[in-house]
Steps between C-alpha positions, in 0.01 A plus 500: 500500500779737596682445168184566299424828675861613473513409131185702424630802691839480328334469160294814561809680626703406193218603266462835677873570484513400131198720426700800618848399382430408137327829404771692685772320303323569171442864591865561591615351168245703306589819688874469434435415134285811469778710655742368237255567216430855621869581540591370155195665342619829641845441349342413165290816507812708558676345202186531288480874572871539421449315172200715414708812562787355294263421213382860506841666495703226327763483778527151652813565706305569821303177486810299407691643798206439738455143379868418548501652849184308590653169391824575685313593817232228507649233276180476297539528122264686274435573135352824368390517136360757262167469318646266238633264768864598445696506826586841640683345794562141614662429836610201702523258210129514420435540129197614304555210261438238770164334422347560843612863499385551140149377590481748787627782280236420235228504765625829647512658156132401468445698825474194725683479831626167633540421868536160667173380648600199709590561863854423606577224749809437717629256240459744207829563325625674192326802357170641377454714191323837494416715198326830440445732207661843492290796398147613560192280511431568132849521351777253578855634467688185602511205736678418825569142614650421840619167641453511878682267736262331747753344738483786754120498499493120534741529795269755665206265448700211650577706812135603536383142452752379760359750752142394424588130522688553827196676644278224365718237669476685832122526474476133403712410803273710723195328348653162577562592863149642535347192332679268743392708800141525377490126431616420854241738644211364286585131547584511874133472618454194279783324674 
């Protein structure tokens, strides 16, 4: 009898802890992914405005210098093209001729932005590609493609998940202790 009562209480405890932990884990991953997307979208918008200005005055030296500094500082390569898809600047070994980059450039020149949709997880590695058109909403003056490294974001997610899982383990341990005490209290009159 004691084992049955304790098993039921432990099962409810585990389900309650999981009901809080799983959504919290998913939220933390989604939140950090959104932070990455917003930060890189802001960077893309800056380069898009620089390209729009360069297309207007014909001087691409400012955008080339900014792109090189960005890649040196953050280690994330980018490609900026004109309206015909010819590269204005290519940094970090990323080339406009690469098939995956060329697809993003074509989409951006058709006024379509590209941002990763899937949330990152602690085991996510490598990079995600971002693209945006340069120019106004009606006239495209070029395209910007950025390859963002996700290792730092995945590390942040891993640390957050470790904290959530550690808290979950403590709550599960407390539930176990309470279930044992409650079982002894409920079953003692039956003895």
